[in-house]
N, C-alpha and C positions, 0 to 999 in steps of 0.2 A: 916156512911160515909158522909162526908160533900159534899155540892154541888160542890165545886171546885175540889175535888178528883174525883167525878163522871164525871165532865166535862172533866178533863184531861184523864181519862180512855176512855171515849166515843170518844174523838178526835182520838185516835189510833185504834178504832174498825173498822173492815171492815163491810160493809153492808152484812147481811146474809139472809134477807127476802126482796123480791121485790113484791110490790103490783101492779098488772097490770090490764088489761081489765076485768078480772074475779072478781075484787073487793076484799074487805077485807075478805069476806066469804071464799075465796079460801086459805087464809093463816092463819086463826085462829088456826087450829090444829098445824101447823108447828111452829108458833110463841110460842104457849103454850109449846110445847116440848122444844124449845130452851131456854125459860125462866126457865124451870125446871132444865136445865143443867148449866146455867150461869145467873148471876144477871143483865147483861146489854145486850141488843140486839138492833142493828141498823136496821131500816126499811126504804126502799126507796119507795116512791110513784111515779110511772111512770105517764106520762101525760095521758095515756089512763085510768088510775084509777081515776084521779081527776075529770074529767068531769067538772061540774059546781061547785064543792065543793072545799074547801080549804084543804091543807095538814093538818093543825091543826085540822080541824073538823074530817077528816078521821082518823087521828092518835088517837084522843081522843076516837072515837067510837071503834077503834080496841083495844086500851088499856083496855077499859071497858069490851069488849067481852072476853078478856083473863085474866082479873083480875090483870092487871099490872098498873103501874103508868107511865104516860107520863112524862118523865123527861124534854125533850126539843125537839123543832123542829128547824131546820135550812134549809132554802130553801125547798126542797121536801124530806127531810130526817128527821126521828124522832128517838129518843132514848127512849126505853122502859126499865123500871126497875122492877125487880121482887119484 
């Protein structure tokens, strides 16, 4: 699937994983489960999760933990691809 197709599909996705004050550790299993069921998952990083780090940094670390690819980040939201 080309990048533009993924971008179009991601645009219409609802956020299904929220990373909060418990950090990425709290959502690793849930995100992994969702990625086994679908090929795109949108993740929102709340202010309490970001602390002094960037959304891009947290998203990259989370993607690595679940064996996914970080497709894109916009604002405080990231799209992960299986």
